[in-house]
Every structure is written in structure tokens, then in C-alpha cells.
N, C-alpha and C positions, 0 to 999 in steps of 0.2 A: 512398867517398862513396856510390857506387851501392848498396853493401851496406846502409849505414845507411838510405838512402832506401827500399830495398825492405822492410827490417824495420819502418820507420815506417808504410809503406803497409799492411803486414799487420796491425799493431796498430790502425790507424785503422779498417780494414775489420771487424776482430773487434769493436771497440767499437760500431761502427754496427749490427752484427748483433745484439748484446746489447740495445742500446737499442731496436731494432725489436721484438725479442721481448718486452721489458718493456712497450713501448707496446701491442703486440697483446694481451698478457695483461690490461693495464688496460682496454683497449677492451672485451674480452670480459666482464670483470668488471663494467664500467659498464653494458653492455648487459643482462647478467643482472639487475643491480640494478634497472635501469629496467623490465625485464619484470616483476620481482617487484612493484615499486611500482605498475605499471599493473594487474596482476592484483588487487591489494588495493583500488585506487581505482575500478576499473571499475564502472559502475552496473549494477543488476539489469536484465536484458533480459527484458521480459515476453513470454510466449507464450500467455497466456490472459487472459480477462476474466470478471468475475462481477458480479452486480447485486444490491444490497440496499437496503432502506430501514428505518431504525430511529430515527426522530426527526430533529431538526435536522441537516442535512447538514454543518454546520460541525463538529459533534462527531464524526459518523460518519467523515468524511473523515480527521480527525486520528487516530482510533483505528486504522483500517486502515493508514494510512501509517506507523504505529509498528511494524508487524509485519515480521519477516524474510521476504524473498521477495516482498514487495509493492513494486512500483516506484512506483506512484502511485494515488491515488484521486481521481476527478473528481466534483464535485457536479453534480447535475442533477435532472430530473423524470421520473417514469415511473408507469405505471398509471392514467393519466387518459384523458379523452375528446377533448380538443381538440388541434389541431396547434400546435406552437411556443408553449407557454404561457409567460407571464412570471411573475416572482416575485410581482408584485402580484395576478395572477389566481389563482395556486395558493393564495395565502394566504387567499382567500375560502372555500376548501374546495369550491367549486362545480365545479371542473374534475375533481375526484377524483384528481388527480395527488398522488403522495407525493414528499417530498424524498428523493431517492435518491442512491446513489453507484455509479459504475462503477469497479471495482477491477481494475487492471492488475497481473498477478502472474506469477511464474515457477513453473510447476507442478512443476519439478524441485526447488524449494526450499520450497514450501509447497503443501499439498494443498487441494482444495476442502472436504474435511471439516474441516480446520483453520480455514479461513475461516468455516465454520459455527459453530465454537466461538467464534471472535472475535465473530461476529455476536450469538450468544445471550448470551455472557458480558459484553457491553458495553452492554446495555440491558435493560429490563424488558418482555419480550414478553407479560406478563399484562395490561397496561393497554391497553384498546381506544381507538384514536384519541388516544393521549396518551403523551408521554414527558417525565417530569419536569414542569416548569412549562408545557410546550408542549401545547396542545390543538387538535384538529381532525383531519380525515381525512388532511391533508397530513403528519401526524406518525405515521401508523400503521406497524405492523411488517409488512414484506413481504420475501419471497424470490422473485426472478424467475429461474426455472430456464430453461436453454437447451436441455436435452436430458433424456432419461429417467433418465440416471445422476444428474444434479444433482437432479432431482425426487425420486428414490428416496432419496438421501442426506439431503435436507432433511426428507422425511416421516419417515424412520427416526429422525433426530435428535430431531424433535418428539415422536414416540411414546416414545422412550427417556427423554427429559427428563421427561415426564409420569409414566412408570412409576417413575422414581427420585424423583419428587416434588420436582424442582428448582424447579418453578413450580406455583402453585396451578391455573393454567390458562394456555393459550397462545393468543393471538389472532392470531398471525402468519399472514398470507395467503401460501400457497405457490402462485404463479401462473406461467403461461408468460410468458417475456419477449416483449415486443412491440417497444417503441421507447424509446429514452432520449434526452431532450433536454438538452443541456448548459446548465447555469445561467449566468447573467450572470457576466462576468469577475470582478467584485468579490467573488463568493462563493467563488472558487477559493482554496484554502490560507488561508481566512479566519482560522482560529485561529492559525496560525503568523505571519501578517502583522499581526494585530491582537491581540497578547497582553494589552494593557491595556484592551481593550474590556470594558464591564461584564458582558455576557452571557457572554463568553468566560471571564472571571475567576470568575464565580459558578456557571456550569453546565458549559461545555465542558472547562475544565482539570480540575475535580474528576472529571468522568466519565472523562476520559483517564487520570487518576492511579489511579482505582479499577481500571480494566482492567489497567494496568501492574502494580499490586500483586498482582492475581489471576493474571496470566500473565507473569511475568518471563522465562520460558523462550522466549516467542514474540517477544520484542522484538529490534529491530536492535541 
């Protein structure tokens, strides 16, 4: 009887050990799977920002947010004279602010030079104080550089684009960055949150689609 009990105990212990090994293997497998899943779903972590203006910020925000390496684009106002301007004030054109975007991006995934390509290839820089149906200094084309490198890249891009005759002329202002005022909350992600709005349907979406067709390799 003792012999049988001893054998039974050995069998039970062996079974328990195998079960533990299988369980550990599955745990490791599940952890690896979870890690892979997390790696895929992790959001882009921005380490740089850039500032541009090229017409209605609803359109510009949507364009930059479609680009790989860009975490977010925030709508706001820059290039003007007064402190804390409102949308109503800048629409008069008297404050000299432009509707601008602050682009948060990961420079390991997308370069500033590529952002310049996005900027120039998503609007018409040859029209002064106008972009599509929108007219006024608040819709002018601007690059706000933060250092000499950004200034040099922006000026070189402009010079090369003219040499290649990509545009008949370029009215884009390349100016030092000063301050960026965040626009009212209802302007943020406007195109995404208001897909059926009239202006979005007739202007913003077509503009985004033209950019996507031109640069599918840059899209998320």
C-alpha cells in the first residue's frame, strides 16, 4: 500500500511540474504577445515642434495629422501684434495674426525637411493673403523658424522650388518664431469632428485628399 501511495505521489508531483511548465510557457507567450501589441499600438511620442501657416487652420491641421511621425497638430494664431487674440479679432485682419498650426512630431520618424514638403505641397504659396476661397492676411503663407537650421532649410526649399519652376512665385514669409496662441477649443480637430460641415466638405476634405494623392508614402 505504501509502495502504491509513493508511486501515486511521484506521478502527481510530475504532473504538477509539467502543468507549471506549460503555464509558465503560456505566461511568457502571453506577455510577449502583449508586448508586441503594445509596441504596435503605442502612440507617437513627439520630441520636436514646428510652426506653419498656410490658410484655414482646419485644413492645415488635418493635413499634418495625416503624416507619419506627426503626433498632433494644434490650431492657433501667430505672427500678429496683440496679446491673446480671439478668432473674431483675427478675422478682421487688423491684428496681423495668421491662422497657424503647431506641429508636434517625432524627429526620428519625420524630418523638418519632410514637414516643409508637406507644407508646400498642401497649399498654393503663390497666392498672397489668400488660400482657395479664403482671403485676408490671416490666411497668408508663413514659416516660423526657431533656429538657423530651420531658417536655412526653409529658404533653400523656397529657392529650389523657384529654380525648378514648381511655382510661378512664392509669397511665403519665412520669419523667426515669436509666440503661438492656442485657438478656441472648438477649432481643434475641427475637420475630424465636423465631417459634414459645409466648408469642410467643399474645401477641407478636397484639400486633404489632394495632398494624400500626391504623397501616399508620407501617410500614416
